[in-house]
RODO-58754 format. One record per residue (C-alpha): residue in three letters; residue number from 1; z negated, x negated, y. Coordinates in steps of 0.02 Angstrom, whole numbers, plus 32768, in hexadecimal, padded with zeros to 4 digits. Layout:
residues N
+------+-----+------+------+------+
| code | pos |    w |    u |    v |
+------+-----+------+------+------+
|  Ala | NUM |    Z |    X |    Y |
...
+------+-----+------+------+------+
END
This chain:
residues 371
+------+-----+------+------+------+
| code | pos |    w |    u |    v |
+------+-----+------+------+------+
|  Met |   1 | 9971 | D543 | 1610 |
|  Leu |   2 | 9937 | D4D1 | 158D |
|  Ser |   3 | 9948 | D518 | 14E2 |
|  Lys |   4 | 9935 | D488 | 1467 |
|  Phe |   5 | 98DF | D3DC | 146F |
|  Gln |   6 | 98DC | D350 | 13F7 |
|  Ile |   7 | 9889 | D2AA | 13FC |
|  Glu |   8 | 9883 | D210 | 1381 |
|  Asn |   9 | 9833 | D174 | 137B |
|  Phe |  10 | 97D7 | D180 | 1426 |
|  Lys |  11 | 9721 | D15D | 143C |
|  Asn |  12 | 96C0 | D1C0 | 13B1 |
|  Phe |  13 | 9761 | D225 | 1380 |
|  Glu |  14 | 97A2 | D1AE | 12E9 |
|  Glu |  15 | 9802 | D22F | 1293 |
|  Lys |  16 | 9871 | D2B8 | 12E5 |
|  Leu |  17 | 980C | D338 | 1333 |
|  Glu |  18 | 986D | D3DF | 1379 |
|  Leu |  19 | 982C | D45A | 13F7 |
|  Asp |  20 | 9895 | D4F1 | 13E1 |
|  Leu |  21 | 9885 | D577 | 1467 |
|  Thr |  22 | 98FB | D5EB | 141A |
|  Glu |  23 | 9899 | D612 | 1384 |
|  Thr |  24 | 9866 | D6B7 | 13D7 |
|  Lys |  25 | 983D | D766 | 1389 |
|  His |  26 | 9863 | D815 | 13B9 |
|  Tyr |  27 | 97B5 | D83E | 13FA |
|  Lys |  28 | 97B0 | D8CC | 1470 |
|  Phe |  29 | 972C | D88E | 14E7 |
|  Asn |  30 | 971F | D805 | 1563 |
|  Glu |  31 | 97E4 | D803 | 1559 |
|  Asn |  32 | 97EC | D7B0 | 1607 |
|  Cys |  33 | 97B7 | D70E | 15B3 |
|  Ile |  34 | 9852 | D6FC | 1551 |
|  Val |  35 | 98FD | D6EF | 15B0 |
|  Asn |  36 | 9999 | D6FB | 155A |
|  Gly |  37 | 993A | D6D7 | 14B2 |
|  Ile |  38 | 98F1 | D63E | 14EC |
|  Ala |  39 | 9835 | D62A | 150F |
|  Asn |  40 | 9826 | D626 | 15C7 |
|  Lys |  41 | 9766 | D612 | 15D0 |
|  Ala |  42 | 970C | D5B3 | 153E |
|  Leu |  43 | 9661 | D567 | 152A |
|  Ile |  44 | 9652 | D4D2 | 14B3 |
|  Tyr |  45 | 95B9 | D4AE | 1449 |
|  Gly |  46 | 957F | D41E | 13D6 |
|  His |  47 | 94F4 | D3A7 | 13B5 |
|  Asn |  48 | 94C4 | D318 | 1417 |
|  Gly |  49 | 954B | D288 | 13FA |
|  Ser |  50 | 95CC | D309 | 13B1 |
|  Gly |  51 | 9652 | D2D8 | 143A |
|  Lys |  52 | 9646 | D368 | 14B8 |
|  Ser |  53 | 9648 | D2F0 | 1545 |
|  Asn |  54 | 96CE | D282 | 14F0 |
|  Leu |  55 | 973E | D31A | 14D4 |
|  Gly |  56 | 9740 | D332 | 1596 |
|  Tyr |  57 | 9766 | D27A | 15B4 |
|  Ala |  58 | 97EF | D282 | 152F |
|  Ile |  59 | 983E | D322 | 1583 |
|  Phe |  60 | 9837 | D2D4 | 1627 |
|  Asp |  61 | 9881 | D22C | 15F9 |
|  Leu |  62 | 9932 | D261 | 162C |
|  Ile |  63 | 98FC | D262 | 16DE |
|  Ser |  64 | 98E1 | D1A6 | 16E5 |
|  His |  65 | 99A3 | D187 | 16C8 |
|  Leu |  66 | 99F2 | D228 | 170E |
|  Thr |  67 | 998F | D236 | 17B4 |
|  Thr |  68 | 9938 | D1CE | 183C |
|  Lys |  69 | 98A0 | D24D | 1838 |
|  Ser |  70 | 97F2 | D20F | 181C |
|  Ile |  71 | 97C2 | D1C6 | 1768 |
|  Asp |  72 | 9719 | D184 | 172C |
|  Arg |  73 | 975A | D0E5 | 16DC |
|  Glu |  74 | 96AA | D0B2 | 169C |
|  Arg |  75 | 96B1 | D156 | 1624 |
|  Tyr |  76 | 9752 | D107 | 15D4 |
|  Ala |  77 | 96F6 | D067 | 159B |
|  Asn |  78 | 96F6 | D04E | 14DB |
|  Tyr |  79 | 979A | D0B5 | 14E0 |
|  Leu |  80 | 97D3 | D09E | 1427 |
|  Asn |  81 | 9769 | D0D7 | 139C |
|  Ala |  82 | 96F3 | D03D | 1366 |
|  Gln |  83 | 970E | D063 | 12B0 |
|  Ser |  84 | 97CE | D07C | 12A8 |
|  Lys |  85 | 9852 | CFFB | 1282 |
|  Lys |  86 | 98D2 | D055 | 12E6 |
|  Glu |  87 | 9906 | CFFD | 138E |
|  Val |  88 | 9923 | D095 | 13EF |
|  Ala |  89 | 98E0 | D141 | 1416 |
|  Thr |  90 | 9958 | D1D9 | 13FB |
|  Phe |  91 | 994D | D272 | 1478 |
|  Tyr |  92 | 99A5 | D310 | 146C |
|  Tyr |  93 | 99AB | D39F | 14EC |
|  Glu |  94 | 9A01 | D445 | 14DB |
|  Phe |  95 | 9A13 | D4B4 | 1576 |
|  Ile |  96 | 9A5C | D568 | 1581 |
|  Phe |  97 | 9AB3 | D588 | 1630 |
|  Gly |  98 | 9AF8 | D638 | 162E |
|  Glu |  99 | 9B70 | D648 | 1596 |
|  Ser | 100 | 9B7C | D58B | 1586 |
|  Thr | 101 | 9B10 | D50A | 151E |
|  Leu | 102 | 9AFF | D45B | 155C |
|  Ala | 103 | 9AC1 | D3D5 | 14E3 |
|  Tyr | 104 | 9A83 | D337 | 151C |
|  Thr | 105 | 9A63 | D2A4 | 14A4 |
|  Tyr | 106 | 9A34 | D1F0 | 14C6 |
|  Thr | 107 | 99DC | D154 | 1482 |
|  Lys | 108 | 996A | D0CF | 14E1 |
|  Thr | 109 | 9913 | D036 | 14BB |
|  Asn | 110 | 989F | D053 | 1547 |
|  Met | 111 | 9895 | D0C3 | 15DE |
|  Met | 112 | 9923 | D07B | 1641 |
|  Glu | 113 | 9990 | D026 | 15AC |
|  Leu | 114 | 9A15 | D0A7 | 1577 |
|  Val | 115 | 9A73 | D07D | 14DF |
|  Ser | 116 | 9AD2 | D121 | 14BB |
|  Glu | 117 | 9AFA | D1C6 | 1515 |
|  Lys | 118 | 9B4C | D266 | 14DE |
|  Val | 119 | 9B6C | D300 | 153F |
|  Glu | 120 | 9BB3 | D39D | 14E3 |
|  Ile | 121 | 9BE7 | D43F | 1531 |
|  Asp | 122 | 9BF8 | D4D2 | 14BB |
|  Gly | 123 | 9C11 | D458 | 1427 |
|  His | 124 | 9C95 | D3F4 | 1483 |
|  Val | 125 | 9C73 | D336 | 14B9 |
|  Tyr | 126 | 9C73 | D32E | 156F |
|  Ala | 127 | 9C41 | D27B | 157A |
|  His | 128 | 9C06 | D1F3 | 1503 |
|  Ile | 129 | 9BD7 | D13B | 14FB |
|  Asp | 130 | 9B90 | D0D4 | 147C |
|  Arg | 131 | 9B6D | D021 | 14C1 |
|  Asn | 132 | 9B52 | CFDA | 140D |
|  Val | 133 | 9C00 | D004 | 13E7 |
|  Ser | 134 | 9C5D | CFF8 | 148E |
|  Thr | 135 | 9C47 | CFFD | 1546 |
|  Ala | 136 | 9CCF | D079 | 155E |
|  Ile | 137 | 9CA5 | D12F | 158B |
|  Glu | 138 | 9CFD | D1CD | 1537 |
|  Ile | 139 | 9D03 | D24A | 15BE |
|  Asn | 140 | 9D54 | D2F8 | 15BD |
|  Ala | 141 | 9D34 | D345 | 165F |
|  Ser | 142 | 9DA8 | D396 | 16C8 |
|  Gly | 143 | 9DB8 | D320 | 1768 |
|  Ala | 144 | 9D79 | D289 | 1721 |
|  Glu | 145 | 9E1A | D24E | 16D9 |
|  Thr | 146 | 9E36 | D1BF | 174A |
|  Leu | 147 | 9D8D | D178 | 1739 |
|  Lys | 148 | 9D72 | D0C0 | 16F6 |
|  Arg | 149 | 9D39 | D0D8 | 1640 |
|  Asp | 150 | 9CF3 | D026 | 1620 |
|  Met | 151 | 9C43 | D020 | 1650 |
|  Glu | 152 | 9C3F | CF61 | 162B |
|  Asp | 153 | 9B85 | CF23 | 164A |
|  Ser | 154 | 9B55 | CFB6 | 16A6 |
|  Lys | 155 | 9AB5 | D019 | 166E |
|  Ile | 156 | 9AD4 | D0AF | 16D5 |
|  Ser | 157 | 9ACE | D158 | 1676 |
|  Ile | 158 | 9B7D | D195 | 1660 |
|  Val | 159 | 9B3A | D245 | 1698 |
|  Ser | 160 | 9B0F | D1FF | 1747 |
|  Tyr | 161 | 9BB7 | D18F | 173D |
|  Ile | 162 | 9C1F | D22B | 1734 |
|  Ala | 163 | 9BBA | D293 | 17A6 |
|  Asn | 164 | 9BB8 | D20D | 1834 |
|  Asn | 165 | 9C70 | D1D7 | 1825 |
|  Ala | 166 | 9CDA | D262 | 17E6 |
|  Ile | 167 | 9D21 | D2EF | 184D |
|  Leu | 168 | 9D03 | D373 | 17BC |
|  Asp | 169 | 9D66 | D417 | 17C6 |
|  Lys | 170 | 9CDE | D49B | 17E5 |
|  Ser | 171 | 9D49 | D528 | 179F |
|  Asp | 172 | 9D3E | D4E4 | 16FD |
|  Leu | 173 | 9CB5 | D52F | 1687 |
|  Ala | 174 | 9C81 | D489 | 1636 |
|  Asn | 175 | 9C6A | D439 | 16DF |
|  Gln | 176 | 9C0A | D4CB | 1723 |
|  Thr | 177 | 9B95 | D4B7 | 1687 |
|  Phe | 178 | 9B89 | D3FF | 16B4 |
|  Tyr | 179 | 9B57 | D419 | 1766 |
|  Ala | 180 | 9AD4 | D4A6 | 1732 |
|  Phe | 181 | 9A88 | D41D | 16B7 |
|  Leu | 182 | 9A7F | D393 | 1748 |
|  Asn | 183 | 9A2C | D41E | 17B4 |
|  Phe | 184 | 99AF | D453 | 1732 |
|  Val | 185 | 9984 | D392 | 1719 |
|  Glu | 186 | 996D | D379 | 17CD |
|  Asn | 187 | 98F4 | D402 | 17D9 |
|  Met | 188 | 987B | D3E5 | 1744 |
|  Leu | 189 | 97BC | D3C3 | 1768 |
|  Phe | 190 | 9742 | D37A | 1704 |
|  Phe | 191 | 9685 | D36F | 1743 |
|  Arg | 192 | 95D8 | D363 | 1708 |
|  Ser | 193 | 9521 | D356 | 175E |
|  Leu | 194 | 94A2 | D2FB | 16F4 |
|  Asp | 195 | 9415 | D27B | 1706 |
|  Asp | 196 | 948B | D1EE | 1725 |
|  Gly | 197 | 94DD | D23C | 17B2 |
|  Asn | 198 | 9570 | D2AF | 17E1 |
|  Thr | 199 | 9627 | D287 | 178D |
|  Tyr | 200 | 96C8 | D2CC | 17B2 |
|  Met | 201 | 9783 | D2A7 | 1784 |
|  Gly | 202 | 981C | D2F0 | 17B7 |
|  His | 203 | 985C | D370 | 183B |
|  Met | 204 | 983B | D2FB | 18CF |
|  Lys | 205 | 9818 | D245 | 18F9 |
|  Gly | 206 | 9771 | D1F7 | 194E |
|  Ala | 207 | 96CD | D232 | 1966 |
|  Ser | 208 | 9682 | D2B9 | 19D7 |
|  Val | 209 | 95D5 | D2E0 | 1A17 |
|  Ile | 210 | 95AD | D391 | 19CC |
|  Asp | 211 | 9553 | D3DF | 1A5C |
|  Glu | 212 | 95D3 | D39A | 1ADD |
|  Asp | 213 | 965C | D3E0 | 1A77 |
|  Ile | 214 | 9616 | D483 | 1A73 |
|  Ile | 215 | 95FB | D47D | 1B27 |
|  Gln | 216 | 96AA | D44F | 1B55 |
|  His | 217 | 96EA | D4DB | 1AE3 |
|  Gly | 218 | 9684 | D556 | 1B4A |
|  Asn | 219 | 962B | D590 | 1AAB |
|  Val | 220 | 9572 | D57B | 1AD7 |
|  Lys | 221 | 9554 | D62E | 1AE1 |
|  Glu | 222 | 95B6 | D64E | 1A40 |
|  Phe | 223 | 9558 | D5B9 | 19EA |
|  Glu | 224 | 94B3 | D617 | 1A23 |
|  Thr | 225 | 94E7 | D6BB | 19CF |
|  Phe | 226 | 952A | D656 | 193B |
|  Leu | 227 | 9476 | D607 | 191E |
|  Asn | 228 | 9422 | D6AD | 1945 |
|  Ser | 229 | 9494 | D702 | 18C6 |
|  Met | 230 | 9457 | D683 | 1843 |
|  Gly | 231 | 939D | D6A6 | 1860 |
|  Ile | 232 | 937B | D61D | 18E8 |
|  Ala | 233 | 9332 | D674 | 1972 |
|  Cys | 234 | 935C | D617 | 1A0B |
|  Gln | 235 | 939B | D618 | 1ABB |
|  Leu | 236 | 9411 | D588 | 1AF0 |
|  Asp | 237 | 944C | D542 | 1B93 |
|  Val | 238 | 94A8 | D4AA | 1BD6 |
|  Glu | 239 | 9456 | D41C | 1C3D |
|  Lys | 240 | 94A6 | D384 | 1C96 |
|  Leu | 241 | 9465 | D2E8 | 1C5E |
|  Gly | 242 | 94B3 | D256 | 1CC5 |
|  Asn | 243 | 9569 | D256 | 1CA9 |
|  Ser | 244 | 9564 | D2D0 | 1C0E |
|  Ser | 245 | 9523 | D379 | 1BE3 |
|  Ser | 246 | 94C1 | D3AF | 1B4D |
|  Ile | 247 | 9486 | D44A | 1B03 |
|  Val | 248 | 93CE | D477 | 1B11 |
|  Phe | 249 | 9353 | D4FB | 1AD0 |
|  Val | 250 | 9301 | D564 | 1B4C |
|  Met | 251 | 9250 | D57D | 1B2A |
|  Gly | 252 | 91F5 | D5DF | 1BB8 |
|  Asn | 253 | 91FA | D56E | 1C4C |
|  Lys | 254 | 9232 | D4D3 | 1BE4 |
|  Lys | 255 | 92DE | D491 | 1BA9 |
|  Ile | 256 | 92E5 | D417 | 1B18 |
|  Pro | 257 | 937C | D3BB | 1AE1 |
|  Phe | 258 | 93B9 | D40D | 1A4A |
|  Phe | 259 | 93C4 | D382 | 19CF |
|  Glu | 260 | 9319 | D33F | 19F9 |
|  Ile | 261 | 92BC | D3D1 | 19AB |
|  Ala | 262 | 9347 | D42A | 1934 |
|  Ser | 263 | 9316 | D422 | 187D |
|  Ser | 264 | 938D | D3DB | 1808 |
|  Gly | 265 | 93CF | D488 | 17D2 |
|  Thr | 266 | 93F2 | D4AB | 188B |
|  Arg | 267 | 943B | D40C | 18A7 |
|  Ser | 268 | 94A9 | D431 | 1806 |
|  Leu | 269 | 94D5 | D4DA | 1856 |
|  Ala | 270 | 950E | D47E | 18FF |
|  Leu | 271 | 958C | D413 | 1894 |
|  Leu | 272 | 95CE | D4AA | 183C |
|  Tyr | 273 | 95DB | D50A | 18DD |
|  Phe | 274 | 9645 | D464 | 1927 |
|  Trp | 275 | 96BA | D47C | 1898 |
|  Tyr | 276 | 96B5 | D53F | 189C |
|  Gln | 277 | 96F9 | D53D | 194B |
|  Arg | 278 | 9797 | D4DA | 1901 |
|  Met | 279 | 979E | D54C | 1866 |
|  Glu | 280 | 97BA | D5E2 | 18D6 |
|  Lys | 281 | 9830 | D598 | 194F |
|  Ser | 282 | 987B | D4EE | 191D |
|  Gly | 283 | 98E6 | D51B | 1896 |
|  Ile | 284 | 9880 | D4D1 | 180B |
|  Lys | 285 | 98C5 | D4F5 | 175C |
|  Phe | 286 | 9852 | D4BA | 16E2 |
|  Val | 287 | 9794 | D492 | 16E8 |
|  Phe | 288 | 9727 | D435 | 166F |
|  Ile | 289 | 9665 | D436 | 1699 |
|  Asp | 290 | 9604 | D3C3 | 1628 |
|  Glu | 291 | 9554 | D400 | 1602 |
|  Phe | 292 | 956D | D47D | 1693 |
|  Asp | 293 | 94BE | D4C0 | 1680 |
|  Ala | 294 | 9456 | D42A | 1663 |
|  Phe | 295 | 93E5 | D45B | 16F3 |
|  Tyr | 296 | 93EC | D515 | 16E7 |
|  His | 297 | 937D | D5A0 | 16B5 |
|  Tyr | 298 | 93DC | D5FB | 1628 |
|  Glu | 299 | 93E2 | D69B | 169D |
|  Leu | 300 | 943B | D632 | 171D |
|  Ser | 301 | 94AF | D5EB | 168E |
|  Lys | 302 | 94E5 | D69C | 1671 |
|  Asn | 303 | 9501 | D6BE | 1726 |
|  Ile | 304 | 9573 | D622 | 1739 |
|  Val | 305 | 95E0 | D646 | 16A0 |
|  Ala | 306 | 95ED | D6FA | 16EF |
|  Val | 307 | 962D | D6B2 | 1790 |
|  Leu | 308 | 96AE | D63D | 1740 |
|  Lys | 309 | 96EE | D6C5 | 16CC |
|  Lys | 310 | 9730 | D719 | 1768 |
|  Leu | 311 | 979E | D687 | 179B |
|  Asp | 312 | 9857 | D67F | 1774 |
|  Ile | 313 | 9851 | D5D7 | 1727 |
|  Gln | 314 | 982E | D58D | 1685 |
|  Val | 315 | 9771 | D552 | 1667 |
|  Leu | 316 | 9727 | D4F4 | 15E0 |
|  Leu | 317 | 9666 | D4CF | 15D9 |
|  Thr | 318 | 95F4 | D468 | 156A |
|  Thr | 319 | 953B | D4AB | 154F |
|  His | 320 | 94B1 | D4A7 | 14D8 |
|  Asn | 321 | 9470 | D54E | 1519 |
|  Thr | 322 | 9483 | D5CE | 148A |
|  Ser | 323 | 944A | D65E | 14F0 |
|  Leu | 324 | 94FA | D65F | 152C |
|  Ile | 325 | 9540 | D688 | 1488 |
|  Thr | 326 | 9550 | D742 | 149F |
|  Asn | 327 | 95E4 | D7B2 | 1499 |
|  Glu | 328 | 959D | D7FC | 1540 |
|  Leu | 329 | 95DA | D762 | 1598 |
|  Leu | 330 | 9673 | D71A | 152F |
|  Arg | 331 | 96B1 | D73C | 1485 |
|  Pro | 332 | 96A8 | D6E7 | 13D8 |
|  Asp | 333 | 975A | D68C | 13F6 |
|  Cys | 334 | 971D | D63F | 14A3 |
|  Tyr | 335 | 9681 | D5ED | 144E |
|  Phe | 336 | 96B5 | D541 | 13FC |
|  Leu | 337 | 9648 | D4CA | 1396 |
|  Ile | 338 | 9673 | D418 | 1384 |
|  Gly | 339 | 9637 | D3A9 | 12F8 |
|  Asn | 340 | 966B | D33A | 1265 |
|  Asn | 341 | 9706 | D314 | 12CE |
|  Lys | 342 | 973A | D3CE | 12CA |
|  Ile | 343 | 9738 | D450 | 1356 |
|  Lys | 344 | 9747 | D507 | 132F |
|  Ala | 345 | 9723 | D5AE | 137F |
|  Leu | 346 | 9698 | D608 | 1332 |
|  Ser | 347 | 9709 | D692 | 12F4 |
|  Ala | 348 | 9766 | D619 | 1293 |
|  Leu | 349 | 96D4 | D5D3 | 1237 |
|  Thr | 350 | 969D | D674 | 11E6 |
|  Ser | 351 | 96F2 | D6F0 | 1170 |
|  Lys | 352 | 968A | D777 | 11A7 |
|  Glu | 353 | 96D9 | D7F0 | 1221 |
|  Leu | 354 | 9686 | D7DD | 12C8 |
|  Arg | 355 | 9664 | D875 | 132A |
|  Glu | 356 | 9630 | D893 | 13D9 |
|  Ala | 357 | 9579 | D8CD | 13A4 |
|  His | 358 | 9557 | D830 | 133F |
|  Asn | 359 | 94CC | D7B9 | 137C |
|  Ile | 360 | 9534 | D716 | 1376 |
|  Glu | 361 | 94B2 | D6AE | 13C0 |
|  Lys | 362 | 943F | D6DF | 132C |
|  Met | 363 | 94D7 | D6BE | 12AA |
|  Tyr | 364 | 94F1 | D614 | 1302 |
|  Lys | 365 | 9439 | D5E3 | 12F6 |
|  Ala | 366 | 9438 | D615 | 1237 |
|  Asn | 367 | 94CB | D597 | 1224 |
|  Ser | 368 | 954C | D626 | 1202 |
|  Phe | 369 | 95CA | D5B8 | 1258 |
|  Ala | 370 | 95B2 | D513 | 1205 |
|  Ile | 371 | 963E | D4A3 | 1229 |
+------+-----+------+------+------+
END
């Protein structure tokens, strides 16, 4: 799981910002939201322009050079902070896999231009390069002894270089942690549904038509059940249209194509379900949904969080919906506030001992958690 993340000189983050998912408390409620001391489910709040979306883009920057998965390049324009004089953005990730910790640090001048990289496993350097100093890689991986060390003019990530060119000893604990890291990154997913359309990054490559994809997975009836459980009373069917099939609403004797009459909220639910199929069965490890409930009624938002809580994956959501700030749903160390180049859990923003009975939404609105 992702345990910590730091970003500096990227978009609106001029100074270093740290997201610490290990800063958890010993609450005796909603304990399934914490796994091994790490927030496994979290909601992120902040004023418009505070950096909620940019935090997601920053976290997902690493898929641009470590995977061949989809990346929304337009979101990475104006890469460096406009006010900073620094020439690189610095990224730091810390992951926990079993009993091991992997730290990955790198610097970039833009989305595709790596300058330096360092992988540390349990405090020991596994691989390192700083192209400002030398094009040679330091590698301390069992099985990579014969790899060429000089990268010369190659801009490839040293992580990808080792993964694709070395036959690593799979019995070695450090190598096992390295492979767990690669698998985690390959199965990270970012998506959002806003007025400017649907966007996703990570996990797969290419585009799919939502209703055709649900049909191909054989999940039309399950999708119908999902919508009804969310308060969208409907009956669905499949209709052949030329060489393709689409989902239709059944209304008496009429069948109307789903996306011709579905509301913005129902369309957003369809996108969520499209990815939910994969969250359940396709090995996704980490999900970031930006403004996940932009088109939802507050009760529907609560239902969605309740559904996502049951999944055995790490989930971060951004939202403006304060009705979700309740100990019935999550807990104070799973609600984060971003602003003033900081991001902290609500539990870390007050000296008051928060209890399950506290109305933390009321406290939030009263600025009890000013950052």
